[in-house]
C-alpha positions in Angstrom: -15.2 17.3 8.0 -16.0 18.1 11.5 -15.3 14.9 13.4 -11.6 13.6 12.9 -10.4 10.2 14.2 -6.8 9.6 14.8 -5.0 7.0 12.7 -1.5 5.5 13.2 -0.1 5.2 9.7 3.2 3.6 8.6 4.3 4.4 5.1 7.1 3.3 2.9 9.9 5.9 2.9 9.5 6.8 -0.7 5.7 7.7 -0.1 6.5 9.5 3.1 8.9 11.7 1.2 6.3 12.3 -1.4 3.8 13.4 1.1 6.3 15.6 2.8 7.3 17.3 -0.6 3.6 17.8 -1.5 2.9 19.4 1.8 5.9 21.8 1.4 4.7 22.5 -2.2 1.2 23.3 -1.1 2.1 25.0 2.1 0.0 22.7 4.1 0.5 19.8 6.6 1.4 16.3 5.8 -1.7 15.3 7.4 -3.8 17.6 5.1 -2.0 16.1 2.1 -2.8 12.5 3.1 -6.5 13.5 3.6 -6.6 15.3 0.3 -5.1 12.2 -1.6 -7.6 9.9 0.2 -10.5 12.2 -0.8 -9.4 12.3 -4.4 -9.1 8.5 -4.5 -12.5 8.2 -2.8 -14.0 10.4 -5.3 -12.5 8.3 -8.2 -13.7 5.1 -6.7 -17.2 6.5 -6.1 -17.5 7.6 -9.7 -16.2 4.2 -10.9 -18.8 2.4 -8.9 -21.6 4.7 -9.9 -20.7 4.1 -13.6 -20.5 0.3 -13.1 -23.9 0.4 -11.4 -25.4 2.4 -14.2 -24.4 -0.3 -16.8 
């Protein structure tokens, strides 16, 4: 990921707290945790779409 675009994101407190805890647990930034979670969700969605298309 070479090109990054800024994004203003408002999260519910519970989700913001979770992101903060994950970042601390993984010794990473909150931004990195959001990117990681989104990439994982994208991968799952892409796999689901591929399975659906194969049916």
